[in-house]
C-alpha positions in Angstrom: -40.9 -18.6 33.6 -42.2 -19.3 30.1 -44.2 -22.6 30.0 -42.4 -25.5 28.3 -45.1 -26.0 25.8 -44.8 -22.4 24.7 -41.0 -22.6 24.4 -41.3 -25.7 22.3 -44.0 -24.2 20.0 -42.0 -21.1 19.3 -38.8 -23.0 18.5 -40.7 -25.6 16.4 -42.4 -22.9 14.3 -39.1 -21.2 13.5 -37.4 -24.4 12.5 -40.3 -25.7 10.4 -40.3 -22.4 8.6 -36.5 -22.8 8.2 -35.9 -19.4 9.8 -32.3 -20.0 10.8 -31.8 -20.6 14.5 -28.4 -20.1 16.0 -27.8 -22.0 19.2 -24.7 -21.7 21.4 -23.5 -24.7 23.3 -24.1 -24.9 27.1 -22.5 -27.5 29.4 -23.3 -26.6 33.0 -25.6 -24.3 34.9 -23.3 -21.2 34.8 -23.0 -21.4 31.0 -26.8 -21.9 30.8 -27.6 -19.0 33.0 -25.2 -16.7 31.2 -26.5 -17.6 27.8 -30.1 -17.3 29.0 -29.5 -13.6 29.8 -28.9 -13.0 26.1 -31.2 -13.0 23.1 -30.5 -16.5 21.7 -33.5 -18.3 20.2 -32.3 -21.6 21.5 -29.5 -23.3 23.5 -27.8 -26.6 22.7 -26.8 -28.9 25.5 -23.5 -30.3 24.2 -22.9 -33.9 25.2 -19.1 -33.4 25.0 -19.2 -30.4 27.3 -21.7 -31.8 29.7 -19.9 -35.1 30.1 -16.6 -33.3 30.5 -17.8 -30.8 33.1 -19.7 -33.4 35.1 -17.5 -36.5 34.9 -14.2 -35.1 33.5 -14.3 -37.9 30.9 -14.4 -38.1 27.1 -17.7 -38.1 25.2 -17.4 -41.8 24.4 -20.6 -43.4 25.7 -19.6 -43.2 29.4 -22.4 -41.0 30.7 -25.7 -42.8 31.4 -29.3 -41.8 30.6 -29.8 -40.7 34.2 -26.7 -38.6 34.1 -27.8 -36.7 31.0 -31.5 -36.4 31.5 -31.0 -34.9 35.0 -28.6 -32.2 33.7 -30.9 -31.5 30.7 -33.8 -31.0 33.1 -31.8 -28.7 35.3 -30.8 -26.6 32.3 -34.2 -26.5 30.6 -36.0 -25.5 33.7 -33.6 -22.8 34.7 -34.1 -20.9 31.4 -36.8 -19.3 29.3 -34.8 -20.2 26.2 -35.7 -23.5 24.5 -33.1 -26.2 25.1 -32.0 -28.7 22.4 -30.4 -31.8 24.1 -27.9 -34.3 22.9 -29.1 -37.8 23.8 -26.3 -39.8 22.0 -27.7 -43.0 20.5 -30.8 -43.1 22.7 -28.9 -45.1 25.3 -29.5 -48.5 23.8 -32.1 -50.3 21.7 -35.6 -49.4 20.7 -37.1 -49.7 24.2 -34.3 -47.5 25.5 -35.1 -44.9 22.8 -38.7 -44.8 23.9 -37.6 -44.4 27.5 -35.1 -41.7 26.5 -37.7 -39.6 24.5 -40.2 -39.8 27.3 -37.6 -38.9 29.9 -36.2 -35.9 28.1 -39.7 -34.6 27.1 -40.8 -34.8 30.8 -37.7 -33.0 31.8 -38.7 -29.9 29.8 -36.4 -30.1 26.8 -37.6 -28.6 23.6 -35.8 -30.9 21.1 -33.7 -34.1 21.3 -30.9 -35.3 19.1 -30.2 -39.0 18.5 -27.6 -40.5 16.3 -26.9 -43.6 14.3 -23.5 -44.5 15.8 -22.6 -47.9 17.1 -22.3 -48.0 20.9 -20.1 -46.9 22.5 -20.5 -43.7 20.5 -17.7 -41.1 20.0 -17.7 -37.3 19.6 -18.7 -36.4 16.0 -15.5 -34.7 15.1 -13.2 -37.5 16.2 -11.9 -40.5 14.3 -13.1 -44.1 14.4 -16.9 -43.6 14.4 -18.9 -46.5 13.2 -22.6 -46.5 12.3 -25.4 -49.0 12.8 -27.4 -50.3 9.8 -29.6 -47.7 8.2 -32.8 -49.7 8.8 -32.0 -50.0 12.5 -31.8 -46.3 12.9 -35.0 -45.8 10.9 -36.7 -47.9 13.5 -35.2 -45.8 16.3 -36.5 -42.6 14.6 -40.0 -44.2 14.2 -40.0 -45.2 17.9 -38.8 -41.7 18.9 -41.6 -40.0 17.0 -44.2 -42.4 18.4 -43.0 -42.0 22.0 -43.4 -38.2 22.3 -46.7 -36.7 23.5 -46.1 -33.1 22.3 -45.7 -32.9 18.5 -43.6 -29.7 19.0 -41.0 -31.8 20.9 -38.6 -32.0 17.9 -36.7 -35.2 17.0 -33.3 -34.4 15.5 -31.8 -37.4 13.6 -28.1 -37.3 13.2 -26.0 -39.5 10.9 -22.2 -40.0 11.4 -21.8 -41.9 8.1 -19.9 -39.1 6.3 -16.5 -39.7 7.8 -16.4 -43.5 7.4 -18.9 -44.2 4.5 -18.8 -41.0 2.5 -21.2 -38.2 1.8 -23.5 -40.2 -0.5 -24.3 -42.7 2.2 -24.8 -40.0 4.8 -27.3 -38.2 2.5 -29.1 -41.5 1.8 -29.4 -42.1 5.5 -30.7 -38.6 6.3 -33.4 -39.0 3.6 -34.5 -42.3 5.2 -34.6 -40.7 8.6 -36.7 -37.9 7.2 -39.1 -40.3 5.7 -39.3 -42.1 9.1 -40.6 -38.9 10.7 -37.6 -36.9 12.0 -38.2 -33.2 12.2 -34.6 -32.1 11.7 -31.8 -33.9 9.8 -28.2 -33.6 11.0 -25.5 -34.8 8.6 -22.4 -34.7 10.9 -19.1 -33.3 9.8 -19.3 -32.4 6.1 -15.7 -31.5 5.1 -16.2 -28.5 2.9 -18.7 -25.7 2.2 -19.5 -27.5 -1.0 -20.5 -30.6 1.0 -22.8 -28.5 3.1 -24.3 -27.2 -0.1 -24.7 -30.7 -1.5 -26.6 -31.8 1.7 -28.9 -28.9 1.4 -29.6 -29.5 -2.3 -30.4 -33.2 -1.7 -32.5 -33.0 1.4 -35.8 -31.1 1.5 -36.2 -30.8 5.2 -35.0 -28.6 8.1 -31.3 -29.2 8.4 -28.8 -28.7 11.2 -25.2 -27.5 10.7 -22.7 -28.3 13.4 -20.1 -25.5 13.7 -17.1 -26.8 15.7 -14.0 -24.6 15.9 -11.1 -26.7 14.9 -13.3 -29.6 13.9 -13.7 -31.6 10.6 -16.1 -29.1 9.1 -15.3 -25.5 8.1 -17.1 -22.6 9.9 -19.7 -21.1 7.6 -21.2 -17.6 8.1 -24.8 -17.2 9.2 -25.7 -15.5 5.9 -24.4 -18.4 3.9 -26.1 -21.0 6.0 -29.4 -19.1 5.6 -28.8 -18.9 1.9 -28.3 -22.6 1.7 -31.6 -23.1 3.7 -30.3 -24.5 7.0 -32.8 -24.2 9.8 -30.5 -24.7 12.8 -26.8 -24.0 13.5 -25.2 -25.1 16.7 -21.9 -23.9 18.2 -21.4 -26.7 20.8 -17.8 -26.2 21.7 -17.4 -22.4 21.7 -18.4 -21.9 25.4 -16.4 -24.8 26.8 -13.3 -23.9 24.8 -13.5 -20.2 25.9 -14.0 -21.3 29.5 -11.0 -23.7 29.4 -8.8 -20.9 27.9 -9.8 -18.4 30.5 -9.3 -20.9 33.4 -5.9 -22.0 32.0 -4.7 -18.4 31.8 -6.2 -17.2 35.2 -4.9 -20.2 37.1 -1.5 -20.1 35.5 -1.2 -16.4 36.5 -2.0 -17.3 40.1 0.5 -20.2 40.0 3.3 -18.0 38.6 2.5 -14.7 40.4 1.0 -15.9 43.7 -2.0 -13.5 43.2 -4.8 -12.8 40.8 -3.8 -9.2 40.6 -2.5 -8.2 37.2 -4.2 -11.1 35.4 -5.1 -10.4 31.8 -8.3 -12.5 32.0 -11.4 -10.3 32.3 -13.4 -11.3 35.4 -17.2 -11.4 35.6 -18.1 -8.9 38.3 -18.9 -10.6 41.6 -22.0 -8.5 42.1 -23.3 -9.7 38.7 -22.5 -13.3 39.7 -24.5 -12.9 42.9 -27.4 -11.7 40.7 -27.0 -14.5 38.2 -27.1 -17.1 41.0 -30.2 -15.6 42.5 -28.8 -14.2 45.7 -31.1 -11.1 45.4 -34.1 -13.4 45.9 -32.4 -14.9 48.9 -31.8 -11.5 50.4 -35.4 -10.4 49.7 -36.7 -13.6 51.4 -34.4 -13.0 54.4 -35.5 -9.4 54.7 -39.2 -10.5 54.7 -39.0 -13.6 56.8 -35.7 -13.5 58.7 -35.5 -12.8 62.5 
């Protein structure tokens, strides 16, 4: 396995140089292992998907720090690909933020995202999101930066102000979070390509674009995001939506036909699943040490 410090350094260098990183969303160990076999420069642990797969509940502040840091550590340490983790609001006040940063850094994560929503938070592409005062989030960002021991453990500061307060306030907040030390700025849910462009024009810092299929923002091509100067683009929902679609179709076929034969859903070969899960190492061990 590639050491955590190396993974962080490689990712941090690309993002600081604004060499656009595309990161698919992962939400459990199977999605993490599948994505890790491919050539992605980073993976994004989606809070929505992780809470949904673990608890079967909405991403509405219901998962605890312990819930999320445990899963982040499992994902990060199972993969040679750097993991960016969603840590909601930092799970409380300033002392909680310090504890969160130290916990996720120790878990092996490469970057952590915290946001300026009021608690309980909501998914960024849903309605009714409220934000805390800007100065309060500035303090959270300062604490987050001071709490890390590895300068390549990136702090992503997200603002959800666009939907309720407008783009101008969201940009003003992002600039304040940059000045507080955040490595990456994340203006959540701009509502047009022109708004993505306005964010990029106003903020001289590595920027994150959140590409959610069916969300409040349009999907923008990789070439256009690179042209605008974005450093990171995440696709948090793609994997979980594809999985839910495949499961719905496959299970419905069994319910209707009483068999999986004839299903139109492509199936991952069972021999490849054995390999993905590490059964080859189990069999090698048994061949060497078994009676």
